[in-house]
C-alpha positions as CSV (number, residue, x, y, z in Angstrom):
1,M,8.8,-3.2,9.2
2,G,8.7,-0.2,10.1
3,L,9.1,2.2,7.6
4,F,6.7,0.4,5.4
5,N,4.4,0.0,7.8
6,N,4.2,3.7,8.6
7,L,3.7,4.1,4.4
8,M,1.1,1.8,4.3
9,S,-0.3,3.8,7.5
10,K,-0.6,6.6,5.7
11,I,-2.2,5.4,2.7
12,F,-4.4,3.2,4.3
13,N,-5.6,6.5,7.3
14,H,-5.8,8.7,4.0
15,A,-8.3,6.2,2.7
16,T,-10.4,6.0,6.3
17,T,-10.4,10.1,7.2
18,A,-11.0,11.0,3.2
19,G,-13.6,8.1,2.5
20,I,-12.3,7.2,-0.5
21,G,-10.6,4.0,-2.0
22,K,-12.5,1.6,0.0
23,S,-14.1,-1.3,-1.9
24,E,-16.5,-4.7,-0.8
25,P,-14.3,-6.9,1.6
26,T,-12.6,-9.2,-0.4
27,T,-13.8,-12.4,1.9
28,P,-15.8,-14.7,0.0
29,A,-18.3,-16.3,2.8
30,F,-19.9,-13.9,4.0
31,S,-22.4,-15.0,7.8
32,P,-25.8,-15.3,6.5
33,T,-27.4,-13.9,9.6
34,T,-25.0,-10.7,9.9
35,P,-24.1,-8.5,6.8
36,G,-20.6,-7.9,6.1
37,V,-19.5,-10.5,8.7
38,A,-17.2,-13.4,7.4
39,S,-18.0,-16.6,8.5
40,T,-14.5,-18.9,10.2
41,G,-17.2,-22.0,10.5
42,T,-17.0,-21.6,14.3
43,A,-17.3,-18.0,15.1
44,A,-18.0,-15.3,12.7
45,V,-15.7,-11.8,12.8
46,A,-15.5,-8.8,10.9
47,T,-13.9,-7.9,7.7
48,A,-12.6,-4.8,7.1
49,P,-13.2,-3.6,3.0
50,A,-9.9,-3.5,1.1
51,V,-8.3,0.0,0.4
52,D,-8.5,0.9,-3.2
53,I,-4.6,1.5,-3.4
54,V,-5.2,3.1,-7.4
55,A,-7.6,5.7,-5.6
56,V,-5.9,6.5,-3.0
57,L,-3.0,7.7,-4.2
58,S,-4.7,9.4,-6.9
59,D,-7.0,11.3,-4.8
60,L,-3.0,12.5,-3.3
61,A,-1.7,13.4,-6.2
62,A,-4.5,15.4,-7.7
63,K,-3.7,17.2,-4.4
64,N,-0.5,17.4,-4.8
65,P,1.4,20.3,-6.4
66,E,4.0,18.6,-8.1
67,K,3.3,16.0,-10.7
68,L,4.5,12.1,-9.0
69,D,5.2,9.2,-10.7
70,W,3.9,7.1,-7.7
71,K,2.7,4.8,-9.8
72,H,6.6,4.0,-11.3
73,S,8.7,5.5,-9.3
74,I,9.5,4.8,-5.2
75,V,11.0,8.4,-4.8
76,D,7.4,9.9,-5.6
77,L,5.5,7.4,-3.7
78,M,7.5,8.1,-0.3
79,K,6.7,12.0,-1.5
80,L,3.1,11.8,-2.1
81,V,2.4,9.6,1.0
82,G,5.0,12.8,3.2
83,M,7.5,11.0,3.9
84,D,11.4,11.2,3.8
85,S,12.1,10.2,-0.6
86,S,16.3,10.2,0.6
87,F,18.5,7.7,-0.2
88,A,19.2,6.6,2.9
89,A,15.7,6.4,3.8
90,R,14.9,3.9,0.9
91,K,17.7,1.7,1.9
92,E,16.3,2.0,5.3
93,L,12.7,0.4,3.9
94,A,15.4,-1.8,1.6
95,Q,15.9,-3.4,5.0
96,D,12.3,-3.3,6.1
97,L,11.8,-5.3,3.2
98,N,14.4,-7.6,3.6
99,Y,16.4,-6.3,0.2
100,T,19.2,-8.8,-0.7
101,G,20.5,-6.6,-3.6
102,N,23.6,-4.1,-3.6
103,T,21.5,-1.5,-2.1
104,N,24.1,1.2,-2.9
105,D,22.4,-0.1,-6.5
106,S,20.4,2.6,-6.3
107,A,17.9,2.1,-9.5
108,A,17.7,-1.4,-8.9
109,M,16.9,-1.1,-5.3
110,N,14.2,1.6,-6.4
111,I,12.7,-0.5,-8.9
112,W,12.2,-3.5,-6.5
113,L,11.0,-1.5,-3.8
114,Q,8.4,-0.3,-5.9
115,K,7.0,-3.5,-6.8
116,Q,8.0,-5.1,-3.6
117,V,5.6,-1.9,-2.3
118,M,3.3,-2.8,-3.9
119,L,3.3,-6.1,-3.4
120,K,3.1,-5.7,0.1
121,L,1.0,-3.5,-0.4
122,S,-1.8,-5.8,-1.6
123,Q,-0.8,-8.9,0.5
124,N,-2.3,-6.6,4.1
125,G,-5.8,-5.7,2.3
126,G,-5.0,-3.3,-0.5
127,K,-6.3,-3.4,-3.4
128,V,-3.6,-3.1,-5.8
129,P,-3.6,-3.8,-9.7
130,A,-1.6,-6.6,-11.6
131,E,0.1,-4.7,-13.7
132,L,1.4,-3.0,-10.3
133,L,2.4,-5.9,-9.0
134,K,5.2,-6.8,-12.5
């Protein structure tokens, strides 16, 4: 998942460097002896706070001179994080995410990519609202 990992890294790194978009850890079981550490039953492991994807991308959008509709457009999302959003790059991203549709149907592929990227972000520590997962 080369391009997806690059996209996720850009979003998560912006959250870290800008000090925004972090929420409480999503792991419900915390060790009673060490704050911020989750209990696994036999050992305690540190949990990272979830990255609030909307907060991070909204912050980036506010600083961008272009009006980018990152919530609905994979092209705008890629532009927002400073990635190549060309058709070839989107085809590569689709391949990374195991798209099985026709990559020459850019509209269908773009819709799928937008939803899949949000889903994958949520599966990898991103806090994504339900309406962006539909």
